[in-house]
MARKE-53279 format. One record per residue (C-alpha): residue number from 1; x, z, y. Coordinates in pm, whole numbers, plus 50000, padded with zeros to 5 digits. Each point is the difference from the previous one (the first is absolute). Layout:
<nodes>
<node nr="NUM" u="X" w="Z" v="Y"/>
...
</nodes>
This chain:
<nodes>
<node nr="1" u="92358" w="17716" v="90081"/>
<node nr="2" u="49695" w="49818" v="49878"/>
<node nr="3" u="49746" w="49787" v="50181"/>
<node nr="4" u="49627" w="50030" v="49953"/>
<node nr="5" u="49769" w="49831" v="49749"/>
<node nr="6" u="49847" w="49655" v="50034"/>
<node nr="7" u="49726" w="50074" v="50259"/>
<node nr="8" u="50217" w="50225" v="50214"/>
<node nr="9" u="50334" w="49826" v="49951"/>
<node nr="10" u="50071" w="49978" v="50371"/>
<node nr="11" u="49810" w="50287" v="50159"/>
<node nr="12" u="50067" w="50260" v="49737"/>
<node nr="13" u="49788" w="50206" v="49765"/>
<node nr="14" u="49726" w="50226" v="50144"/>
<node nr="15" u="50127" w="50296" v="49792"/>
<node nr="16" u="50316" w="49996" v="50213"/>
<node nr="17" u="49791" w="50103" v="50300"/>
<node nr="18" u="49775" w="50287" v="49881"/>
<node nr="19" u="49900" w="50083" v="50358"/>
<node nr="20" u="49830" w="49660" v="50035"/>
<node nr="21" u="49698" w="49861" v="49821"/>
<node nr="22" u="50183" w="49668" v="49949"/>
<node nr="23" u="50334" w="49849" v="50068"/>
<node nr="24" u="50066" w="50033" v="50376"/>
<node nr="25" u="50018" w="49677" v="50195"/>
<node nr="26" u="50278" w="50145" v="50214"/>
<node nr="27" u="50246" w="50282" v="49936"/>
<node nr="28" u="50151" w="50213" v="50274"/>
<node nr="29" u="50336" w="49854" v="50091"/>
<node nr="30" u="49928" w="49646" v="49881"/>
<node nr="31" u="50100" w="49726" v="50246"/>
<node nr="32" u="49955" w="49624" v="49999"/>
<node nr="33" u="50293" w="49758" v="50008"/>
<node nr="34" u="50078" w="49812" v="50317"/>
<node nr="35" u="49884" w="49654" v="50105"/>
<node nr="36" u="50291" w="49832" v="49818"/>
<node nr="37" u="49853" w="50100" v="49669"/>
<node nr="38" u="49730" w="49799" v="49824"/>
<node nr="39" u="49748" w="50262" v="49883"/>
<node nr="40" u="49705" w="49938" v="49771"/>
<node nr="41" u="49730" w="50212" v="50154"/>
<node nr="42" u="49671" w="49867" v="49858"/>
<node nr="43" u="49808" w="49701" v="49870"/>
<node nr="44" u="50076" w="49802" v="50316"/>
<node nr="45" u="50375" w="50066" v="49974"/>
<node nr="46" u="50089" w="49989" v="49633"/>
<node nr="47" u="50367" w="49908" v="50021"/>
<node nr="48" u="50284" w="50235" v="50077"/>
<node nr="49" u="50138" w="50342" v="49917"/>
<node nr="50" u="49784" w="50292" v="49893"/>
<node nr="51" u="50072" w="50370" v="49955"/>
<node nr="52" u="49984" w="50149" v="49652"/>
<node nr="53" u="49961" w="50377" v="50017"/>
<node nr="54" u="50180" w="50208" v="49742"/>
<node nr="55" u="49907" w="50338" v="49868"/>
<node nr="56" u="50059" w="50273" v="50262"/>
<node nr="57" u="50304" w="50212" v="49935"/>
<node nr="58" u="49867" w="50334" v="50117"/>
<node nr="59" u="49795" w="50098" v="49695"/>
<node nr="60" u="50302" w="49944" v="49776"/>
<node nr="61" u="50192" w="50284" v="50161"/>
<node nr="62" u="49721" w="50226" v="50125"/>
<node nr="63" u="50004" w="50261" v="49724"/>
<node nr="64" u="50368" w="49999" v="49906"/>
<node nr="65" u="50117" w="50020" v="50357"/>
<node nr="66" u="49747" w="50266" v="50097"/>
<node nr="67" u="50094" w="50230" v="49715"/>
<node nr="68" u="50380" w="49974" v="50041"/>
<node nr="69" u="50030" w="50256" v="50285"/>
<node nr="70" u="49779" w="50247" v="49811"/>
<node nr="71" u="50237" w="50008" v="49701"/>
<node nr="72" u="50305" w="50013" v="50229"/>
<node nr="73" u="49865" w="50313" v="50177"/>
<node nr="74" u="49891" w="50150" v="49671"/>
<node nr="75" u="50354" w="49965" v="49867"/>
<node nr="76" u="50122" w="50249" v="50261"/>
<node nr="77" u="49756" w="50276" v="49897"/>
<node nr="78" u="50181" w="50111" v="49682"/>
<node nr="79" u="50323" w="50027" v="50194"/>
<node nr="80" u="49853" w="50176" v="50303"/>
<node nr="81" u="49818" w="50248" v="49774"/>
<node nr="82" u="50221" w="50053" v="49690"/>
<node nr="83" u="49829" w="50116" v="49681"/>
<node nr="84" u="49670" w="49824" v="50063"/>
<node nr="85" u="50063" w="49765" v="49702"/>
<node nr="86" u="50168" w="50043" v="49657"/>
<node nr="87" u="50286" w="49773" v="50115"/>
<node nr="88" u="50012" w="49964" v="50380"/>
<node nr="89" u="50283" w="49748" v="50012"/>
<node nr="90" u="49852" w="49773" v="49736"/>
<node nr="91" u="49659" w="50002" v="50166"/>
<node nr="92" u="50152" w="49935" v="50345"/>
<node nr="93" u="50210" w="49709" v="49876"/>
<node nr="94" u="49705" w="49853" v="49809"/>
<node nr="95" u="49763" w="50014" v="50299"/>
<node nr="96" u="50268" w="49870" v="50234"/>
<node nr="97" u="50084" w="49706" v="49771"/>
<node nr="98" u="49635" w="49914" v="49949"/>
<node nr="99" u="49942" w="49983" v="50375"/>
<node nr="100" u="50271" w="49732" v="50033"/>
<node nr="101" u="49884" w="49818" v="49689"/>
<node nr="102" u="49658" w="49963" v="50161"/>
<node nr="103" u="50156" w="49834" v="50305"/>
<node nr="104" u="50216" w="49764" v="49792"/>
<node nr="105" u="49698" w="49900" v="49788"/>
<node nr="106" u="49791" w="49939" v="50309"/>
<node nr="107" u="50268" w="49794" v="50160"/>
<node nr="108" u="50057" w="49787" v="49691"/>
<node nr="109" u="49629" w="49921" v="49990"/>
<node nr="110" u="50029" w="49848" v="50350"/>
<node nr="111" u="50258" w="49747" v="49902"/>
<node nr="112" u="49883" w="49650" v="49931"/>
<node nr="113" u="50332" w="49850" v="49894"/>
<node nr="114" u="50369" w="50070" v="49979"/>
<node nr="115" u="50149" w="50166" v="50303"/>
<node nr="116" u="50192" w="49778" v="50242"/>
<node nr="117" u="50361" w="50130" v="50008"/>
<node nr="118" u="50087" w="50186" v="50320"/>
<node nr="119" u="50346" w="49978" v="50150"/>
<node nr="120" u="49993" w="50352" v="50145"/>
<node nr="121" u="50073" w="50256" v="49729"/>
<node nr="122" u="49755" w="50256" v="50138"/>
<node nr="123" u="49720" w="49742" v="50015"/>
<node nr="124" u="50034" w="49930" v="49632"/>
<node nr="125" u="49841" w="50341" v="49932"/>
<node nr="126" u="49706" w="49946" v="50239"/>
<node nr="127" u="49738" w="50153" v="50020"/>
<node nr="128" u="50208" w="50302" v="49887"/>
<node nr="129" u="50229" w="50142" v="50268"/>
<node nr="130" u="50333" w="50018" v="49818"/>
<node nr="131" u="50164" w="50135" v="50318"/>
<node nr="132" u="49797" w="50319" v="49952"/>
<node nr="133" u="49986" w="50003" v="49620"/>
<node nr="134" u="50383" w="49985" v="49964"/>
<node nr="135" u="50075" w="50321" v="50191"/>
<node nr="136" u="49701" w="50163" v="49838"/>
<node nr="137" u="50164" w="49936" v="49661"/>
<node nr="138" u="50331" w="50139" v="50133"/>
<node nr="139" u="49838" w="50321" v="50117"/>
<node nr="140" u="49819" w="50030" v="49669"/>
<node nr="141" u="50332" w="49989" v="49815"/>
<node nr="142" u="50156" w="50247" v="50246"/>
<node nr="143" u="49712" w="50245" v="49949"/>
<node nr="144" u="50097" w="50009" v="49632"/>
<node nr="145" u="50374" w="50033" v="50062"/>
<node nr="146" u="50018" w="50212" v="50317"/>
<node nr="147" u="49688" w="50163" v="50133"/>
<node nr="148" u="49640" w="49973" v="49877"/>
<node nr="149" u="49871" w="50016" v="50357"/>
<node nr="150" u="50135" w="49653" v="50060"/>
<node nr="151" u="49723" w="49881" v="49768"/>
<node nr="152" u="49749" w="50046" v="50282"/>
<node nr="153" u="50196" w="49760" v="50219"/>
<node nr="154" u="49991" w="49754" v="49713"/>
<node nr="155" u="49624" w="50047" v="49965"/>
<node nr="156" u="49942" w="49953" v="50371"/>
<node nr="157" u="50197" w="49674" v="49998"/>
<node nr="158" u="49811" w="49877" v="49696"/>
<node nr="159" u="49670" w="50087" v="50168"/>
<node nr="160" u="50086" w="49801" v="50313"/>
<node nr="161" u="50124" w="49710" v="49785"/>
<node nr="162" u="49676" w="50000" v="49804"/>
<node nr="163" u="49791" w="50004" v="50320"/>
<node nr="164" u="50192" w="49698" v="50131"/>
<node nr="165" u="49963" w="49820" v="49667"/>
<node nr="166" u="49624" w="50055" v="50008"/>
<node nr="167" u="49983" w="49868" v="50356"/>
<node nr="168" u="50199" w="49691" v="49899"/>
<node nr="169" u="49775" w="49936" v="49702"/>
<node nr="170" u="49685" w="50046" v="50207"/>
<node nr="171" u="50139" w="49752" v="50256"/>
<node nr="172" u="50052" w="49743" v="49728"/>
<node nr="173" u="49653" w="50055" v="49854"/>
<node nr="174" u="49811" w="49998" v="50328"/>
<node nr="175" u="50056" w="49631" v="50073"/>
<node nr="176" u="49747" w="49739" v="49890"/>
<node nr="177" u="50103" w="49800" v="49696"/>
<node nr="178" u="49944" w="49627" v="49977"/>
<node nr="179" u="50160" w="49661" v="49947"/>
<node nr="180" u="49910" w="49668" v="50160"/>
<node nr="181" u="49905" w="49706" v="49780"/>
<node nr="182" u="49986" w="49625" v="50050"/>
<node nr="183" u="49853" w="49754" v="49746"/>
<node nr="184" u="50237" w="49713" v="49939"/>
<node nr="185" u="50065" w="49698" v="49787"/>
<node nr="186" u="50331" w="50051" v="49824"/>
<node nr="187" u="50122" w="49655" v="50097"/>
<node nr="188" u="49953" w="50086" v="50368"/>
<node nr="189" u="50257" w="50275" v="49994"/>
<node nr="190" u="50363" w="49921" v="50072"/>
<node nr="191" u="50284" w="50138" v="50209"/>
<node nr="192" u="49894" w="49763" v="50279"/>
<node nr="193" u="49672" w="50190" v="50054"/>
<node nr="194" u="50171" w="50333" v="50062"/>
<node nr="195" u="49978" w="50122" v="50359"/>
<node nr="196" u="50306" w="50102" v="50203"/>
<node nr="197" u="50159" w="50323" v="49888"/>
<node nr="198" u="49916" w="49963" v="49630"/>
<node nr="199" u="50271" w="49952" v="49740"/>
<node nr="200" u="49903" w="49791" v="49696"/>
<node nr="201" u="50033" w="50161" v="49659"/>
<node nr="202" u="49822" w="49725" v="49806"/>
<node nr="203" u="49952" w="49645" v="50127"/>
<node nr="204" u="49714" w="49947" v="49754"/>
<node nr="205" u="49681" w="50197" v="49962"/>
<node nr="206" u="50024" w="50265" v="49730"/>
<node nr="207" u="49854" w="50338" v="49904"/>
<node nr="208" u="50233" w="50238" v="50175"/>
<node nr="209" u="50204" w="50019" v="50318"/>
<node nr="210" u="50015" w="49678" v="50199"/>
<node nr="211" u="50169" w="50110" v="50322"/>
<node nr="212" u="50123" w="50305" v="50188"/>
<node nr="213" u="50004" w="50088" v="50369"/>
<node nr="214" u="50350" w="49977" v="50141"/>
<node nr="215" u="49947" w="50225" v="50300"/>
<node nr="216" u="50080" w="50368" v="50007"/>
<node nr="217" u="49700" w="50229" v="49957"/>
<node nr="218" u="50015" w="50380" v="50027"/>
<node nr="219" u="49952" w="50144" v="49652"/>
<node nr="220" u="49813" w="49687" v="49878"/>
<node nr="221" u="50044" w="49666" v="49835"/>
<node nr="222" u="49765" w="49703" v="50019"/>
<node nr="223" u="49951" w="49727" v="49745"/>
<node nr="224" u="49766" w="49732" v="49880"/>
<node nr="225" u="49925" w="49942" v="49632"/>
<node nr="226" u="49796" w="49772" v="49781"/>
<node nr="227" u="49711" w="50139" v="49799"/>
<node nr="228" u="49714" w="49866" v="49792"/>
<node nr="229" u="49636" w="50102" v="49948"/>
<node nr="230" u="49802" w="49794" v="49756"/>
<node nr="231" u="50070" w="49634" v="50072"/>
<node nr="232" u="50100" w="50067" v="50363"/>
<node nr="233" u="50348" w="50044" v="50142"/>
<node nr="234" u="50089" w="50217" v="50297"/>
<node nr="235" u="50286" w="50098" v="50227"/>
<node nr="236" u="50011" w="50372" v="50088"/>
<node nr="237" u="50161" w="50156" v="50304"/>
<node nr="238" u="50120" w="50355" v="49938"/>
<node nr="239" u="50156" w="50268" v="50216"/>
<node nr="240" u="50166" w="50256" v="49780"/>
<node nr="241" u="50166" w="50330" v="50093"/>
<node nr="242" u="50346" w="50031" v="49858"/>
<node nr="243" u="49868" w="50258" v="49752"/>
<node nr="244" u="49760" w="49746" v="49843"/>
<node nr="245" u="49679" w="50089" v="50187"/>
<node nr="246" u="49796" w="49703" v="50126"/>
<node nr="247" u="49841" w="50035" v="50345"/>
<node nr="248" u="49764" w="49773" v="50195"/>
<node nr="249" u="50225" w="49799" v="50237"/>
<node nr="250" u="49706" w="49965" v="50240"/>
<node nr="251" u="49928" w="50365" v="50071"/>
<node nr="252" u="50032" w="50162" v="50339"/>
<node nr="253" u="50327" w="50167" v="49890"/>
<node nr="254" u="50184" w="49670" v="49968"/>
<node nr="255" u="49812" w="49774" v="50240"/>
<node nr="256" u="50091" w="50227" v="50289"/>
<node nr="257" u="50366" w="50039" v="49889"/>
<node nr="258" u="50226" w="49748" v="50177"/>
<node nr="259" u="50238" w="50004" v="49706"/>
<node nr="260" u="49739" w="49816" v="49793"/>
<node nr="261" u="49903" w="49747" v="50268"/>
<node nr="262" u="50214" w="49714" v="49870"/>
<node nr="263" u="49865" w="50049" v="49646"/>
<node nr="264" u="49633" w="50018" v="50096"/>
<node nr="265" u="49986" w="49749" v="50283"/>
<node nr="266" u="49981" w="49699" v="49763"/>
<node nr="267" u="49890" w="49956" v="49636"/>
<node nr="268" u="50263" w="49949" v="49730"/>
<node nr="269" u="49880" w="49645" v="49927"/>
<node nr="270" u="49944" w="49705" v="50228"/>
<node nr="271" u="49699" w="49884" v="49796"/>
<node nr="272" u="49644" w="50136" v="50004"/>
<node nr="273" u="49957" w="49983" v="49626"/>
<node nr="274" u="49684" w="49916" v="49804"/>
<node nr="275" u="49644" w="50103" v="50067"/>
<node nr="276" u="49883" w="50327" v="49852"/>
<node nr="277" u="49736" w="50002" v="49728"/>
<node nr="278" u="49653" w="50093" v="50115"/>
<node nr="279" u="49985" w="50331" v="49814"/>
<node nr="280" u="50293" w="50131" v="50208"/>
<node nr="281" u="49861" w="49875" v="50329"/>
<node nr="282" u="49660" w="50146" v="49919"/>
<node nr="283" u="50163" w="50338" v="49951"/>
<node nr="284" u="50131" w="49997" v="50356"/>
<node nr="285" u="49669" w="49883" v="50144"/>
<node nr="286" u="49799" w="50291" v="49857"/>
</nodes>
């Protein structure tokens, strides 16, 4: 997932929001951190964390996800009305396979990084419902070996499984995407400045993961990492779904969820960092 260009590095590129004439000052669902957080909010307060919006996920999956059910339904037509194509079975299998390929491609485009391993076997296949797909495969094999009518049970199970997969993908893509950034001097970072609940990965500033949240989060992991832009150094705070999708930690979904309270009540670092450059502050003042 990529951030915006120089002038819209924090607020995002206008082309991401075609319904607006310019980059929106506020997106639906965005929330502000609590009083324990130092937030840079303008020229008068130029020190603290700031939100960096990332490209919205929805457009990445709009077309592939929308067309998947069409090809799934179309795959049943040659079987329901035999003789409508030169090779009914080949056409049906091709359309059926293509409908699932569209979903897989759409889902892979959502992922920002490597999936976080899930302990539950069924969750490893999320957003695809393996509990439905498995019996669907069994009935498909039985329709070949025993009775062709069993194929419709297989098709019905696959249809429900695809509907659930689409709902899961839409749920992932509907959340706002952002990370939180703090300017910092590399020498100011150490294990001693980590707030309670954070486990140190690197005691020295570096480009990459610095610390991880120790607490248990439903379906998510939280981490801070070092990054660079020009001559400046930053610490980023990221909330990532276990499938690799980055969501804005301070959206109404998580702020109102008590399971995220410990994570969001205090910033990852005990320091307020360095002052933001004027070009970034000016962006937020517009």
